[in-house]
C-alpha positions as CSV (number, residue, x, y, z in Angstrom):
1,M,-4.0,82.5,-15.1
2,N,-6.3,82.6,-12.2
3,I,-8.3,79.7,-10.7
4,R,-11.4,80.6,-12.6
5,Q,-9.6,80.6,-15.9
6,A,-8.0,77.2,-15.1
7,Q,-11.2,75.5,-14.2
8,P,-12.5,75.0,-17.8
9,S,-9.1,73.4,-18.8
10,L,-9.3,71.0,-15.8
11,Y,-12.9,70.1,-16.7
12,L,-11.9,69.6,-20.3
13,Y,-8.9,67.4,-19.3
14,G,-11.0,65.4,-16.8
15,G,-13.8,64.9,-19.4
16,G,-11.2,63.7,-22.0
17,A,-9.8,61.2,-19.6
18,L,-13.3,59.9,-18.8
19,V,-14.1,59.6,-22.5
20,F,-10.9,57.7,-23.1
21,L,-11.6,55.4,-20.2
22,I,-15.1,54.7,-21.5
23,V,-13.8,54.1,-25.0
24,A,-11.1,51.8,-23.6
25,I,-13.7,49.8,-21.7
26,L,-16.1,49.6,-24.6
27,F,-13.7,49.0,-27.5
28,K,-10.6,47.6,-25.6
29,P,-7.8,48.8,-27.9
30,F,-5.4,46.3,-26.2
31,T,-5.4,42.7,-25.0
32,V,-3.4,40.7,-22.4
33,I,-2.3,37.1,-23.1
34,N,-1.8,35.3,-19.9
35,A,0.8,32.6,-19.1
36,G,0.1,29.3,-20.8
37,E,-2.0,31.0,-23.6
38,R,-1.6,32.2,-27.1
39,G,-3.8,34.7,-29.0
40,V,-5.4,33.9,-32.3
41,I,-5.8,37.2,-34.3
42,M,-8.8,37.7,-36.5
43,H,-9.6,40.6,-38.8
44,F,-13.3,40.8,-39.1
45,G,-13.4,37.1,-38.3
46,E,-10.6,36.0,-40.7
47,V,-7.9,34.1,-38.9
48,Q,-4.4,35.6,-39.4
49,D,-1.0,33.9,-39.6
50,Q,0.4,36.0,-36.7
51,I,0.0,34.5,-33.2
52,L,0.1,36.6,-30.0
53,S,2.5,35.4,-27.3
54,E,2.1,36.1,-23.6
55,G,2.0,39.7,-22.5
56,F,0.3,43.1,-23.4
57,H,-0.6,43.8,-27.0
58,P,-2.4,46.8,-28.6
59,V,-5.2,45.9,-31.0
60,L,-7.5,47.9,-33.3
61,P,-11.0,47.9,-31.9
62,V,-13.8,46.5,-34.0
63,Y,-11.4,45.6,-36.8
64,T,-9.4,43.1,-34.8
65,S,-10.6,40.4,-32.4
66,I,-8.5,38.0,-30.3
67,K,-9.3,34.4,-29.3
68,K,-7.2,33.2,-26.4
69,M,-6.2,29.5,-26.6
70,S,-4.6,27.5,-23.9
71,V,-1.3,25.6,-24.7
72,R,-1.0,24.0,-21.3
73,V,-1.1,20.2,-20.9
74,K,-4.7,18.9,-20.5
75,K,-6.0,15.6,-19.4
76,T,-8.7,13.6,-21.1
77,D,-10.1,10.3,-19.7
78,V,-12.0,8.0,-21.9
79,D,-14.0,4.8,-21.0
80,V,-14.3,2.3,-23.9
81,K,-15.7,-1.2,-24.3
82,V,-13.3,-3.2,-26.5
83,G,-13.1,-6.7,-27.8
84,T,-10.1,-9.1,-27.6
85,K,-8.7,-11.8,-29.9
86,D,-10.4,-14.5,-27.8
87,L,-13.8,-12.7,-27.9
88,Q,-13.7,-11.2,-24.4
89,I,-15.3,-7.8,-23.7
90,L,-13.2,-5.5,-21.7
91,D,-13.9,-2.1,-20.0
92,V,-10.8,0.0,-20.6
93,K,-10.3,3.4,-19.0
94,A,-7.5,5.4,-20.7
95,S,-6.1,8.8,-19.8
96,V,-4.2,11.0,-22.3
97,N,-2.2,14.1,-21.5
98,W,-2.0,16.4,-24.5
99,H,-1.6,20.0,-25.5
100,I,-2.0,22.3,-28.5
101,E,1.3,23.2,-30.2
102,A,1.9,26.9,-29.5
103,N,2.8,27.8,-33.1
104,K,-0.3,26.1,-34.5
105,V,-3.1,27.5,-32.3
106,N,-4.4,29.6,-35.2
107,R,-4.8,26.6,-37.5
108,V,-6.3,24.5,-34.7
109,Y,-8.9,27.2,-34.0
110,Q,-9.6,27.6,-37.7
111,Q,-10.0,23.9,-38.4
112,V,-11.4,22.5,-35.2
113,G,-12.3,25.2,-32.7
114,D,-11.7,25.9,-29.0
115,D,-10.5,23.5,-26.3
116,R,-13.9,21.9,-25.8
117,Q,-14.4,21.3,-29.5
118,V,-10.8,19.9,-29.8
119,R,-11.5,17.4,-27.0
120,E,-14.9,16.3,-28.2
121,T,-14.2,16.3,-31.9
122,I,-10.6,15.0,-32.1
123,I,-9.2,13.7,-28.8
124,I,-12.0,11.4,-27.6
125,P,-12.8,9.7,-30.9
126,A,-9.1,9.2,-31.6
127,I,-8.4,7.5,-28.3
128,S,-11.5,5.2,-28.7
129,E,-10.5,4.2,-32.2
130,V,-6.9,3.5,-31.3
131,L,-8.0,1.3,-28.3
132,K,-10.4,-0.6,-30.4
133,A,-7.7,-1.3,-33.0
134,A,-5.1,-2.4,-30.5
135,T,-6.9,-4.8,-28.2
136,P,-8.2,-7.3,-30.9
137,Q,-4.6,-8.2,-31.6
138,R,-4.2,-9.8,-28.2
139,N,-6.2,-12.2,-26.1
140,A,-7.5,-11.2,-22.7
141,E,-4.7,-12.9,-20.8
142,E,-2.0,-11.3,-23.0
143,I,-3.5,-7.9,-22.3
144,L,-3.4,-8.6,-18.6
145,K,0.2,-9.6,-18.7
146,Q,1.4,-7.1,-21.4
147,R,-0.2,-4.0,-20.1
148,S,2.9,-1.8,-20.6
149,S,3.3,-3.1,-24.2
150,L,-0.3,-2.3,-25.0
151,K,0.2,1.3,-23.5
152,E,3.2,1.9,-25.7
153,E,1.4,0.6,-28.8
154,I,-1.6,3.0,-28.1
155,E,0.8,5.9,-27.6
156,R,2.7,5.2,-30.9
157,S,-0.6,5.0,-32.8
158,L,-2.2,8.1,-31.2
159,K,0.7,10.5,-31.7
160,P,0.7,10.8,-35.5
161,R,-3.2,10.9,-35.6
162,L,-3.2,14.0,-33.3
163,A,-0.1,15.6,-34.8
164,K,-1.8,16.3,-38.1
165,Y,-4.2,18.5,-36.2
166,G,-1.5,20.5,-34.4
167,L,-2.0,18.5,-31.1
168,Q,0.9,16.9,-29.1
169,V,0.5,13.7,-27.0
170,D,2.5,14.0,-23.8
171,D,1.6,10.7,-22.1
172,V,-0.9,7.8,-22.2
173,S,-2.0,5.8,-19.2
174,L,-4.2,2.7,-18.9
175,I,-5.9,3.5,-15.6
176,N,-8.1,0.4,-15.5
177,I,-8.8,-2.7,-17.5
178,G,-12.0,-4.4,-16.3
179,F,-12.5,-8.1,-17.1
180,S,-15.8,-10.1,-17.0
181,P,-16.4,-12.0,-13.7
182,E,-16.2,-15.3,-15.6
183,F,-12.8,-14.5,-17.0
184,T,-11.5,-13.2,-13.7
185,K,-12.6,-16.4,-12.0
186,S,-10.9,-18.5,-14.7
187,I,-7.6,-16.6,-14.3
188,E,-7.7,-17.1,-10.5
189,Q,-8.3,-20.9,-11.0
190,K,-5.5,-21.1,-13.5
191,Q,-3.1,-19.3,-11.1
192,I,-4.1,-21.7,-8.3
193,A,-3.6,-24.7,-10.6
194,E,-0.1,-23.4,-11.6
195,Q,0.8,-22.9,-8.0
196,E,-0.3,-26.4,-7.1
197,A,1.6,-27.8,-10.1
198,K,4.7,-26.0,-9.0
199,K,4.2,-27.3,-5.4
200,A,3.8,-30.8,-6.7
201,D,7.0,-30.5,-8.8
202,Y,8.8,-29.3,-5.8
203,E,7.5,-32.1,-3.6
204,A,8.5,-34.7,-6.3
205,L,12.0,-33.2,-6.6
206,K,12.4,-33.2,-2.8
207,A,11.3,-36.8,-2.5
208,S,13.6,-37.8,-5.3
209,K,16.6,-36.1,-3.6
210,E,15.7,-37.7,-0.3
211,A,15.5,-41.1,-1.9
212,E,18.8,-40.6,-3.7
213,A,20.4,-39.5,-0.4
214,E,19.0,-42.6,1.4
215,V,20.4,-44.9,-1.4
216,N,23.8,-43.2,-1.1
217,R,23.7,-43.6,2.7
218,A,22.8,-47.3,2.3
219,K,25.6,-47.8,-0.2
220,G,28.1,-46.1,2.1
221,T,27.0,-48.3,5.0
222,A,27.3,-51.5,2.9
223,E,30.7,-50.5,1.6
224,A,31.9,-49.8,5.1
225,Q,30.7,-53.1,6.4
226,R,32.4,-54.9,3.4
227,L,35.7,-53.2,4.1
228,L,35.4,-54.0,7.8
229,K,34.7,-57.6,7.1
230,Q,37.7,-57.8,4.8
231,S,39.9,-56.4,7.4
232,L,38.7,-58.6,10.3
233,N,40.8,-61.8,9.5
234,K,42.1,-64.3,12.1
235,E,45.6,-62.9,12.4
236,L,44.3,-59.4,13.0
237,L,42.0,-60.5,15.7
238,Q,44.8,-62.5,17.4
239,K,47.1,-59.5,17.2
240,Q,44.4,-57.3,18.8
241,A,43.9,-59.8,21.6
242,I,47.7,-60.0,22.3
243,E,47.9,-56.2,22.3
244,K,45.2,-56.1,24.9
245,W,46.7,-58.9,27.1
246,D,47.9,-57.7,30.5
247,G,50.5,-60.5,30.9
248,K,48.5,-62.7,33.3
249,F,47.6,-66.2,32.2
250,P,44.2,-67.4,33.1
251,T,44.0,-70.8,34.8
252,V,41.9,-72.2,32.0
253,I,41.0,-70.7,28.7
254,G,38.7,-72.7,26.7
255,G,36.3,-72.3,23.8
256,T,36.8,-71.4,20.2
257,G,38.3,-67.9,20.6
258,T,40.8,-66.2,18.5
259,L,43.7,-67.4,20.6
260,P,44.7,-71.0,20.8
261,L,43.6,-73.0,23.8
262,I,46.1,-72.8,26.6
263,N,46.0,-75.0,29.6
264,I,48.5,-73.9,32.3
265,A,48.3,-75.6,35.7
266,P,49.8,-74.0,38.7
267,P,53.1,-75.5,39.9
268,K,53.0,-78.3,42.5
269,N,54.7,-77.9,45.8
């Protein structure tokens, strides 16, 4: 075959490849499911039981369409005004991490819709309702002191509500709890009063201990003096004087000392 005879075949091959490329671009007989996604298969708009996992998949153009759904963890923040048992109004900001269960993406899309619709239709209303149900069981001060307990209660209530829609709760956080200025001031005053009461109790206890120590010291001094007085009799004092005598007699010793009066005159020459 010469070059002129080969040219029509080359043109035909090149034209076929171009047509295939155009068809592939227009009708896309394949789809690629990226990491963190699942593919919902629809035949003329009817959701199928099969779910496409990550990777390359051939599809029938026109007959089959694919809706990609993310199964990654998403974060939704909600600001809610709630009431308390003692009729306080709180501004609560909660954050929920959640994801669509991978084996239920087709039912989620069929019943609710895409990610945005799931968030607006299911997630936000559920968080708001659970918060409004949990806070009236406590007064404002209990919420302030039992924040972790409130978080756990909200998480326990939220999980089964979302699970029936094929949604999984990963974590719940109470980012902020805002109290009214009046309540905040009353809490500060109460804390100051408690600190002052503790200080007063400490000072009273300290004074009591110091007084008790002073009484004990006084009792000890009195007891020592009593014992000393008992021990200082006439014989003991005379004995102590004799022990201290240097053997020299004074010329005259008078008075009412502990030793008897001794008059010793010097010898006459």
